[in-house]
Structures are given as C-alpha cells and as structure tokens.
Chimera marker file (.cmm) of the C-alpha trace (Angstrom):
<marker_set name="trace">
<marker id="1" x="21.390" y="5.249" z="2.537" r="1" g="1" b="0" radius="0.5"/>
<marker id="2" x="17.487" y="4.787" z="2.042" r="1" g="1" b="0" radius="0.5"/>
<marker id="3" x="17.881" y="0.872" z="3.649" r="1" g="1" b="0" radius="0.5"/>
<marker id="4" x="19.906" y="2.069" z="6.601" r="1" g="1" b="0" radius="0.5"/>
<marker id="5" x="17.445" y="4.940" z="7.179" r="1" g="1" b="0" radius="0.5"/>
<marker id="6" x="14.301" y="2.362" z="6.599" r="1" g="1" b="0" radius="0.5"/>
<marker id="7" x="15.923" y="-0.266" z="9.054" r="1" g="1" b="0" radius="0.5"/>
<marker id="8" x="16.132" y="3.183" z="11.777" r="1" g="1" b="0" radius="0.5"/>
<marker id="9" x="12.538" y="4.167" z="11.464" r="1" g="1" b="0" radius="0.5"/>
<marker id="10" x="11.513" y="0.316" z="11.412" r="1" g="1" b="0" radius="0.5"/>
<marker id="11" x="13.577" y="-0.072" z="14.836" r="1" g="1" b="0" radius="0.5"/>
<marker id="12" x="11.754" y="3.020" z="15.666" r="1" g="1" b="0" radius="0.5"/>
<marker id="13" x="7.890" y="1.802" z="15.172" r="1" g="1" b="0" radius="0.5"/>
<marker id="14" x="8.446" y="-1.522" z="16.515" r="1" g="1" b="0" radius="0.5"/>
<marker id="15" x="9.972" y="0.149" z="20.074" r="1" g="1" b="0" radius="0.5"/>
<marker id="16" x="7.384" y="1.661" z="20.772" r="1" g="1" b="0" radius="0.5"/>
<marker id="17" x="5.062" y="-1.108" z="19.575" r="1" g="1" b="0" radius="0.5"/>
<marker id="18" x="3.284" y="0.263" z="16.650" r="1" g="1" b="0" radius="0.5"/>
<marker id="19" x="2.214" y="-2.461" z="13.861" r="1" g="1" b="0" radius="0.5"/>
<marker id="20" x="-0.053" y="-0.320" z="11.725" r="1" g="1" b="0" radius="0.5"/>
<marker id="21" x="1.701" y="2.850" z="9.533" r="1" g="1" b="0" radius="0.5"/>
<marker id="22" x="1.046" y="5.045" z="7.578" r="1" g="1" b="0" radius="0.5"/>
<marker id="23" x="4.027" y="6.380" z="5.019" r="1" g="1" b="0" radius="0.5"/>
<marker id="24" x="3.975" y="10.370" z="3.773" r="1" g="1" b="0" radius="0.5"/>
<marker id="25" x="6.359" y="11.110" z="1.763" r="1" g="1" b="0" radius="0.5"/>
<marker id="26" x="7.341" y="13.585" z="-1.100" r="1" g="1" b="0" radius="0.5"/>
<marker id="27" x="6.749" y="12.504" z="-5.024" r="1" g="1" b="0" radius="0.5"/>
<marker id="28" x="10.360" y="12.062" z="-5.766" r="1" g="1" b="0" radius="0.5"/>
<marker id="29" x="13.768" y="9.644" z="-6.214" r="1" g="1" b="0" radius="0.5"/>
<marker id="30" x="14.064" y="10.012" z="-2.711" r="1" g="1" b="0" radius="0.5"/>
<marker id="31" x="10.051" y="10.001" z="-1.227" r="1" g="1" b="0" radius="0.5"/>
<marker id="32" x="10.210" y="6.192" z="-3.491" r="1" g="1" b="0" radius="0.5"/>
<marker id="33" x="13.295" y="4.796" z="-2.214" r="1" g="1" b="0" radius="0.5"/>
<marker id="34" x="12.910" y="5.375" z="1.421" r="1" g="1" b="0" radius="0.5"/>
<marker id="35" x="9.075" y="4.219" z="0.402" r="1" g="1" b="0" radius="0.5"/>
<marker id="36" x="10.663" y="0.727" z="-1.403" r="1" g="1" b="0" radius="0.5"/>
<marker id="37" x="13.481" y="0.016" z="1.636" r="1" g="1" b="0" radius="0.5"/>
<marker id="38" x="10.919" y="0.679" z="4.479" r="1" g="1" b="0" radius="0.5"/>
<marker id="39" x="7.906" y="-1.710" z="3.059" r="1" g="1" b="0" radius="0.5"/>
<marker id="40" x="10.983" y="-4.203" z="2.859" r="1" g="1" b="0" radius="0.5"/>
<marker id="41" x="12.152" y="-4.112" z="6.312" r="1" g="1" b="0" radius="0.5"/>
<marker id="42" x="8.684" y="-3.324" z="7.770" r="1" g="1" b="0" radius="0.5"/>
<marker id="43" x="7.985" y="-6.656" z="6.102" r="1" g="1" b="0" radius="0.5"/>
<marker id="44" x="10.287" y="-8.231" z="7.940" r="1" g="1" b="0" radius="0.5"/>
<marker id="45" x="9.603" y="-7.211" z="11.302" r="1" g="1" b="0" radius="0.5"/>
<marker id="46" x="5.707" y="-7.407" z="11.124" r="1" g="1" b="0" radius="0.5"/>
<marker id="47" x="4.562" y="-3.935" z="9.963" r="1" g="1" b="0" radius="0.5"/>
<marker id="48" x="1.730" y="-3.724" z="7.633" r="1" g="1" b="0" radius="0.5"/>
<marker id="49" x="2.125" y="-0.283" z="5.784" r="1" g="1" b="0" radius="0.5"/>
<marker id="50" x="-1.446" y="0.458" z="5.314" r="1" g="1" b="0" radius="0.5"/>
<marker id="51" x="-0.589" y="3.288" z="2.753" r="1" g="1" b="0" radius="0.5"/>
<marker id="52" x="1.997" y="5.258" z="1.573" r="1" g="1" b="0" radius="0.5"/>
<marker id="53" x="0.936" y="8.525" z="-0.168" r="1" g="1" b="0" radius="0.5"/>
<marker id="54" x="3.013" y="10.969" z="-2.092" r="1" g="1" b="0" radius="0.5"/>
<marker id="55" x="2.876" y="14.927" z="-2.467" r="1" g="1" b="0" radius="0.5"/>
<marker id="56" x="4.518" y="17.387" z="-4.271" r="1" g="1" b="0" radius="0.5"/>
<marker id="57" x="7.959" y="17.710" z="-3.120" r="1" g="1" b="0" radius="0.5"/>
<marker id="58" x="7.277" y="21.777" z="-4.217" r="1" g="1" b="0" radius="0.5"/>
<marker id="59" x="4.535" y="22.274" z="-1.591" r="1" g="1" b="0" radius="0.5"/>
<marker id="60" x="5.310" y="25.283" z="0.430" r="1" g="1" b="0" radius="0.5"/>
<marker id="61" x="3.220" y="25.556" z="2.676" r="1" g="1" b="0" radius="0.5"/>
<marker id="62" x="1.372" y="22.521" z="5.060" r="1" g="1" b="0" radius="0.5"/>
<marker id="63" x="-1.772" y="22.112" z="2.805" r="1" g="1" b="0" radius="0.5"/>
<marker id="64" x="-0.445" y="19.196" z="0.604" r="1" g="1" b="0" radius="0.5"/>
<marker id="65" x="0.566" y="17.376" z="3.658" r="1" g="1" b="0" radius="0.5"/>
<marker id="66" x="-2.177" y="18.106" z="6.282" r="1" g="1" b="0" radius="0.5"/>
<marker id="67" x="-4.875" y="16.181" z="2.869" r="1" g="1" b="0" radius="0.5"/>
<marker id="68" x="-2.304" y="13.083" z="2.918" r="1" g="1" b="0" radius="0.5"/>
<marker id="69" x="-2.685" y="12.848" z="6.829" r="1" g="1" b="0" radius="0.5"/>
<marker id="70" x="-6.345" y="13.221" z="6.656" r="1" g="1" b="0" radius="0.5"/>
<marker id="71" x="-6.464" y="10.999" z="4.304" r="1" g="1" b="0" radius="0.5"/>
<marker id="72" x="-4.147" y="8.327" z="6.269" r="1" g="1" b="0" radius="0.5"/>
<marker id="73" x="-5.958" y="8.739" z="9.233" r="1" g="1" b="0" radius="0.5"/>
<marker id="74" x="-9.177" y="7.894" z="7.232" r="1" g="1" b="0" radius="0.5"/>
<marker id="75" x="-8.205" y="4.772" z="7.033" r="1" g="1" b="0" radius="0.5"/>
<marker id="76" x="-9.280" y="3.725" z="10.578" r="1" g="1" b="0" radius="0.5"/>
<marker id="77" x="-6.053" y="1.456" z="12.090" r="1" g="1" b="0" radius="0.5"/>
<marker id="78" x="-3.401" y="3.150" z="11.934" r="1" g="1" b="0" radius="0.5"/>
<marker id="79" x="-0.835" y="4.000" z="14.561" r="1" g="1" b="0" radius="0.5"/>
<marker id="80" x="1.277" y="6.466" z="13.590" r="1" g="1" b="0" radius="0.5"/>
<marker id="81" x="2.604" y="8.394" z="10.138" r="1" g="1" b="0" radius="0.5"/>
<marker id="82" x="5.848" y="9.030" z="9.270" r="1" g="1" b="0" radius="0.5"/>
<marker id="83" x="6.377" y="11.795" z="6.922" r="1" g="1" b="0" radius="0.5"/>
<marker id="84" x="9.793" y="10.749" z="4.830" r="1" g="1" b="0" radius="0.5"/>
<marker id="85" x="11.218" y="13.891" z="3.260" r="1" g="1" b="0" radius="0.5"/>
<marker id="86" x="14.137" y="15.077" z="1.980" r="1" g="1" b="0" radius="0.5"/>
<marker id="87" x="14.576" y="18.563" z="4.487" r="1" g="1" b="0" radius="0.5"/>
<marker id="88" x="16.432" y="20.535" z="1.488" r="1" g="1" b="0" radius="0.5"/>
<marker id="89" x="13.846" y="20.987" z="-0.232" r="1" g="1" b="0" radius="0.5"/>
<marker id="90" x="10.852" y="21.627" z="2.368" r="1" g="1" b="0" radius="0.5"/>
<marker id="91" x="13.384" y="24.509" z="4.165" r="1" g="1" b="0" radius="0.5"/>
<marker id="92" x="10.567" y="26.760" z="3.570" r="1" g="1" b="0" radius="0.5"/>
<marker id="93" x="7.634" y="25.287" z="4.705" r="1" g="1" b="0" radius="0.5"/>
<marker id="94" x="5.009" y="26.727" z="6.760" r="1" g="1" b="0" radius="0.5"/>
<marker id="95" x="3.316" y="24.265" z="9.888" r="1" g="1" b="0" radius="0.5"/>
<marker id="96" x="0.368" y="26.067" z="9.540" r="1" g="1" b="0" radius="0.5"/>
<marker id="97" x="-1.686" y="27.983" z="6.760" r="1" g="1" b="0" radius="0.5"/>
<marker id="98" x="-2.074" y="30.834" z="8.782" r="1" g="1" b="0" radius="0.5"/>
<marker id="99" x="1.794" y="31.144" z="9.072" r="1" g="1" b="0" radius="0.5"/>
<marker id="100" x="3.569" y="33.834" z="6.789" r="1" g="1" b="0" radius="0.5"/>
<marker id="101" x="5.651" y="32.866" z="4.233" r="1" g="1" b="0" radius="0.5"/>
<marker id="102" x="9.521" y="32.423" z="5.300" r="1" g="1" b="0" radius="0.5"/>
<link id1="1" id2="2" r="1" g="1" b="0" radius="0.2"/>
<link id1="2" id2="3" r="1" g="1" b="0" radius="0.2"/>
<link id1="3" id2="4" r="1" g="1" b="0" radius="0.2"/>
<link id1="4" id2="5" r="1" g="1" b="0" radius="0.2"/>
<link id1="5" id2="6" r="1" g="1" b="0" radius="0.2"/>
<link id1="6" id2="7" r="1" g="1" b="0" radius="0.2"/>
<link id1="7" id2="8" r="1" g="1" b="0" radius="0.2"/>
<link id1="8" id2="9" r="1" g="1" b="0" radius="0.2"/>
<link id1="9" id2="10" r="1" g="1" b="0" radius="0.2"/>
<link id1="10" id2="11" r="1" g="1" b="0" radius="0.2"/>
<link id1="11" id2="12" r="1" g="1" b="0" radius="0.2"/>
<link id1="12" id2="13" r="1" g="1" b="0" radius="0.2"/>
<link id1="13" id2="14" r="1" g="1" b="0" radius="0.2"/>
<link id1="14" id2="15" r="1" g="1" b="0" radius="0.2"/>
<link id1="15" id2="16" r="1" g="1" b="0" radius="0.2"/>
<link id1="16" id2="17" r="1" g="1" b="0" radius="0.2"/>
<link id1="17" id2="18" r="1" g="1" b="0" radius="0.2"/>
<link id1="18" id2="19" r="1" g="1" b="0" radius="0.2"/>
<link id1="19" id2="20" r="1" g="1" b="0" radius="0.2"/>
<link id1="20" id2="21" r="1" g="1" b="0" radius="0.2"/>
<link id1="21" id2="22" r="1" g="1" b="0" radius="0.2"/>
<link id1="22" id2="23" r="1" g="1" b="0" radius="0.2"/>
<link id1="23" id2="24" r="1" g="1" b="0" radius="0.2"/>
<link id1="24" id2="25" r="1" g="1" b="0" radius="0.2"/>
<link id1="25" id2="26" r="1" g="1" b="0" radius="0.2"/>
<link id1="26" id2="27" r="1" g="1" b="0" radius="0.2"/>
<link id1="27" id2="28" r="1" g="1" b="0" radius="0.2"/>
<link id1="28" id2="29" r="1" g="1" b="0" radius="0.2"/>
<link id1="29" id2="30" r="1" g="1" b="0" radius="0.2"/>
<link id1="30" id2="31" r="1" g="1" b="0" radius="0.2"/>
<link id1="31" id2="32" r="1" g="1" b="0" radius="0.2"/>
<link id1="32" id2="33" r="1" g="1" b="0" radius="0.2"/>
<link id1="33" id2="34" r="1" g="1" b="0" radius="0.2"/>
<link id1="34" id2="35" r="1" g="1" b="0" radius="0.2"/>
<link id1="35" id2="36" r="1" g="1" b="0" radius="0.2"/>
<link id1="36" id2="37" r="1" g="1" b="0" radius="0.2"/>
<link id1="37" id2="38" r="1" g="1" b="0" radius="0.2"/>
<link id1="38" id2="39" r="1" g="1" b="0" radius="0.2"/>
<link id1="39" id2="40" r="1" g="1" b="0" radius="0.2"/>
<link id1="40" id2="41" r="1" g="1" b="0" radius="0.2"/>
<link id1="41" id2="42" r="1" g="1" b="0" radius="0.2"/>
<link id1="42" id2="43" r="1" g="1" b="0" radius="0.2"/>
<link id1="43" id2="44" r="1" g="1" b="0" radius="0.2"/>
<link id1="44" id2="45" r="1" g="1" b="0" radius="0.2"/>
<link id1="45" id2="46" r="1" g="1" b="0" radius="0.2"/>
<link id1="46" id2="47" r="1" g="1" b="0" radius="0.2"/>
<link id1="47" id2="48" r="1" g="1" b="0" radius="0.2"/>
<link id1="48" id2="49" r="1" g="1" b="0" radius="0.2"/>
<link id1="49" id2="50" r="1" g="1" b="0" radius="0.2"/>
<link id1="50" id2="51" r="1" g="1" b="0" radius="0.2"/>
<link id1="51" id2="52" r="1" g="1" b="0" radius="0.2"/>
<link id1="52" id2="53" r="1" g="1" b="0" radius="0.2"/>
<link id1="53" id2="54" r="1" g="1" b="0" radius="0.2"/>
<link id1="54" id2="55" r="1" g="1" b="0" radius="0.2"/>
<link id1="55" id2="56" r="1" g="1" b="0" radius="0.2"/>
<link id1="56" id2="57" r="1" g="1" b="0" radius="0.2"/>
<link id1="57" id2="58" r="1" g="1" b="0" radius="0.2"/>
<link id1="58" id2="59" r="1" g="1" b="0" radius="0.2"/>
<link id1="59" id2="60" r="1" g="1" b="0" radius="0.2"/>
<link id1="60" id2="61" r="1" g="1" b="0" radius="0.2"/>
<link id1="61" id2="62" r="1" g="1" b="0" radius="0.2"/>
<link id1="62" id2="63" r="1" g="1" b="0" radius="0.2"/>
<link id1="63" id2="64" r="1" g="1" b="0" radius="0.2"/>
<link id1="64" id2="65" r="1" g="1" b="0" radius="0.2"/>
<link id1="65" id2="66" r="1" g="1" b="0" radius="0.2"/>
<link id1="66" id2="67" r="1" g="1" b="0" radius="0.2"/>
<link id1="67" id2="68" r="1" g="1" b="0" radius="0.2"/>
<link id1="68" id2="69" r="1" g="1" b="0" radius="0.2"/>
<link id1="69" id2="70" r="1" g="1" b="0" radius="0.2"/>
<link id1="70" id2="71" r="1" g="1" b="0" radius="0.2"/>
<link id1="71" id2="72" r="1" g="1" b="0" radius="0.2"/>
<link id1="72" id2="73" r="1" g="1" b="0" radius="0.2"/>
<link id1="73" id2="74" r="1" g="1" b="0" radius="0.2"/>
<link id1="74" id2="75" r="1" g="1" b="0" radius="0.2"/>
<link id1="75" id2="76" r="1" g="1" b="0" radius="0.2"/>
<link id1="76" id2="77" r="1" g="1" b="0" radius="0.2"/>
<link id1="77" id2="78" r="1" g="1" b="0" radius="0.2"/>
<link id1="78" id2="79" r="1" g="1" b="0" radius="0.2"/>
<link id1="79" id2="80" r="1" g="1" b="0" radius="0.2"/>
<link id1="80" id2="81" r="1" g="1" b="0" radius="0.2"/>
<link id1="81" id2="82" r="1" g="1" b="0" radius="0.2"/>
<link id1="82" id2="83" r="1" g="1" b="0" radius="0.2"/>
<link id1="83" id2="84" r="1" g="1" b="0" radius="0.2"/>
<link id1="84" id2="85" r="1" g="1" b="0" radius="0.2"/>
<link id1="85" id2="86" r="1" g="1" b="0" radius="0.2"/>
<link id1="86" id2="87" r="1" g="1" b="0" radius="0.2"/>
<link id1="87" id2="88" r="1" g="1" b="0" radius="0.2"/>
<link id1="88" id2="89" r="1" g="1" b="0" radius="0.2"/>
<link id1="89" id2="90" r="1" g="1" b="0" radius="0.2"/>
<link id1="90" id2="91" r="1" g="1" b="0" radius="0.2"/>
<link id1="91" id2="92" r="1" g="1" b="0" radius="0.2"/>
<link id1="92" id2="93" r="1" g="1" b="0" radius="0.2"/>
<link id1="93" id2="94" r="1" g="1" b="0" radius="0.2"/>
<link id1="94" id2="95" r="1" g="1" b="0" radius="0.2"/>
<link id1="95" id2="96" r="1" g="1" b="0" radius="0.2"/>
<link id1="96" id2="97" r="1" g="1" b="0" radius="0.2"/>
<link id1="97" id2="98" r="1" g="1" b="0" radius="0.2"/>
<link id1="98" id2="99" r="1" g="1" b="0" radius="0.2"/>
<link id1="99" id2="100" r="1" g="1" b="0" radius="0.2"/>
<link id1="100" id2="101" r="1" g="1" b="0" radius="0.2"/>
<link id1="101" id2="102" r="1" g="1" b="0" radius="0.2"/>
</marker_set>
C-alpha cells in the first residue's frame, strides 16, 4: 500500500540522515496517493518535502523527469530526490535521451 511504501522510504531517508527531500511522482492516482502518504510519514520524522513535482505517466523518455529534477535542484537545500512511479507504466522509459527507443 502507499502507506507502507511511504514509511519504508522515510526510514531509508532517515537512516541516511537526509532531512531536505524532493519528490518526483507520476501524474496519476498512484503518484498522488504516494505523495500524500509520503507527506504524512515525512512530517512525523522531521523530514521536509521541499518540493513535489508531477510529470506525465505516459512519458517515454527522461525529458519530463530530467526537467523535474532540474527544477528540484534549483530549490537549493535538496539532499535527495525520490522518484515514485508505477513500474508498469515506465517499462519503456529511456534513462538518457540519446538511447534508442526500446
């Protein structure tokens, strides 16, 4: 469930000592549910979500995710960026724009 995933992510973030986080998630009910649960879990551990950015779940290359990461890094205090996507939706996503479509 979203609640368990969020608690697990927050435990990893806490274990590494990160307190300033950005969340990138797909623009879907899956991404929104994860975002909401991560907000709740993070608040209980003193972790600040400095930014949450949504990008289309239909993305087929890294352009949308890269733009969201670039926007997150501009915030300045971000220590880690979490990418929350449903794996089935991103099976064909390229990691770099110079890779051929799969």
